[in-house]
N, C-alpha and C positions, 0 to 999 in steps of 0.2 A: 504494500500500500504506500502510495506517495504522499508526501507532506509538503505544502508550499512553504517557502521561507523568503525572508528579505532582511538583508543587513545593510544599514546605511551609515556611512561615516563621513566626516568632514574635517579637513585639516588645512592650515595655512602654511604655505611653503615659501622659502626664501628664494624665489626665482620668478622669472617672467612667465606669462602664459605660453610663450613660444618654447621656453626651456622645459616647462612641464609637459607640453605636448610631445616634444622629442623623447622625453623619458617614459611616457605611458603609451605612446602610439607608434613606436618604431622598434624593430628588432634589437638593434644595438642599445637603444635606450632602456628597454625592458631587461636586457641582459645585465645591465649595470646596477640593478637593485632588486629585482624580483627573483623568480626561480627558473632554473634551466636555461636552455638556449632557445631563442625565440626568433620567429620570422613573422613579418606583418606585410601583407599586400596593401599598398596605400590606396585603397578605394572601398567604397561601399559595395558589399557583395564579395569582397576578397576574403582571404583566409588568414587567420591569426593562429599560429602554431607554436606549441611549446614542447621541447624534448627534454625530458628529465631522466637521466640514466638509461637511455634507449627507449623510454616509453613516450610516445608522441600523442599529444592531444591537439585536436583542431577545433576551431570555432569560426563561424561566419561573422564577418564584420557587418553589423546591422546599421550602424551610424558612423559616418566618417566626416566630421566637420572640423578641419584643422584649427587648432587653437581654442576650440570651444567644447566639442563633444565627441567621445569615442565609445562605441558600444559593441559588444560581441555576444553571440549566442551559440552555445555548444550544441552538439548533436543530441537528439532525443533518443533515450534508451528504449528497449522493448517495453519496459514498464511505464514509460512516459517521463522518466527522469531527465532533467536538463539543468544547465546553469547558464545564467546571463550576467554579464558585468557591464556597468555603464560608468564612465567617467565624465564629469561635468567640470569645466574649467572657467573660473571667473577672475579676471585680473583685479588687483587692488593697488593702492598707492604704494610708493617707495619700493617698487620692484618685487612685490609679493603677489602670490596667487592663492586663491581658495580653490581647493580640489574637493569635490564631493564624489564619493564612490557608492554605488548601489549594486549589491550582489544579490541576485534573486534566482528563483527557479523552483524546481521540485526535487526533493530528496527522497531516498528509498526507505526501506524498513528500519535501518539503523540511523534514522534521520537525526536523532538527538545527539549522538556522538559526532556525526558529520557537522551538524550545525554548531556545536560547541567548538570544534576544531576550526571552523571557518571564522567564527566570531572571535576566537582567541588569536587567530593568525593575522587578521587584517590590521589591527593596530600596530603589530610589529612590522609588517611590510611597509606601511605608510611611514613609520619611523625610519626605516631603512631608506626609503625614498627621500625623506628629508635630509638624512645624513649624506646621501649621494649628492643632492643638489647643493647642500651647504659646503661640502668639502671637495667634491670631485666634478662639479658641473663642467660640461664641455668636454669631458674625457669619457672614453668608452671602456667599460669594464669587461674583463674576460671572466665568464662564469665558470666556477669550479664546483663540481658535485661529487660527493662521496657518501657511501652508505655501507653499514655493517650491521648484521643481526646481533642482538644482545645475548643470544644463547641462553635465554631464560633468566638473565640477570634482572633482579628487581629494579624498578625505576629509580629508587633512591640510590642504589649502588651504581647504576649507570650514570646518573648525574654526578655522583661523587668521583667516578673515574674521569669524566670529562673535566670536572673542576680541577682535579689534581694535574691532569695533563696540560692544563693551561696555567699551572702554577698559581692557582687561586685558592683562597680559603673560604669555607662556607660560614655564613651565607654570602653568596656572591652579590655584590652591590655595584650599581652604576658608579663609575669613577675609579674602580679597582684597576690595577695594572695586571695585564696578562702577558705570559711568556710561554712560547712553545718552540720546539726545535724539530720540525719535520725533516727527515733525512734528505739531503741533496738540495735544500732550500735555505735561504737566509732565515735566521730566527724570526719568529713573530713576536713583536713587542708592541703592545697597544693598550688602549683604554677600553674598559667595559662600558658600552653605551646602551645596553639593554640586558636585563636579567629578570626572568620569570621562572615559573615552575617547569617550563618545557624547553627553554632555549637561552643561550647566552650570545650576545652580539658584541663583537670587538671591532674597533676602528683603529687602523694603523696609518702610517704616513702614506701607504700605497695600497690600501685595501679595506674592504668591509667583510668581516668574517662572521658566519653564523654557525653555531654548534647546537643542534637540535636533537632531543631524544623523545621518542614516542613509545607506543606499546610494542616492545620486542625489537626495537630498532634504533639505531643512531644515524643521524644524517648531518651533512654539512652542505651549506649553500654559501659559497664565497664569491666575492666580486673583486677582481684584482686589477689595479690600474698601473702597476709598475712594469718593468722590463722582464724578460726571461720567464714567461708564464707557461711555456710549453710543457715543463715537467711538473707543474703544480698539482694537477689533478691526481696523477699517479702517486706523488709524494704524500699528499694529504690522505689518499685512500690507504696507503701504507701506515701512516701515523694512526689513523682511526682503527684499522684492523689490529695493529699491534697493541694499541691502548686497551682494547676490549679483550684481546687474548691474554693480557697480563692478569685480567680479573676473572677469567673463566675458571 
């Protein structure tokens, strides 16, 4: 049985409407703050696609009004499930922009868990968008994704392992300093800019790093703006796999 849902959020961003549009309605822009690797056909009726760890999801662009409004609608499942996302952009004074996001559609039988995940995820993603526009505007990020099963590790232990791997102490708080040393890459040295029960966000001089843990799995979604990113995904995958192997 499907259940309708709608999540609406609004945020003020330190960027012009044109900069916000580039971030939310182009593939390179979305790569720089959201999830996966993205492609956007710049037209109404075109395709917006996201690839995360080899899993590709596509949506049709329902509205394409540069600098004002961008909306997509995903394919409908056999049970009628679908998701739609709409962004509305409004310029404000002093180079700021108000962005309103409406995420709606129909969820399936496990709708409450899905809804809670979506409702909890959007504030973080919009915060990452703000961090991108405030600190890396005009630059294109290279998305890095890594995933590892927790092998039955309780959520509390999984979070503790990630916390220790980042040289942090519990409870993690915004403003804490993080440090990690993935093999073959320069050390990560940065500031915690987000901390909740499910994820830790870190900003460095050349990247935005997300360490997320869910039910039975740990994930990383990073956005790198520095040089020499070719080996980053393999290096972070090795770091995460090794981290969880130590706790198995």
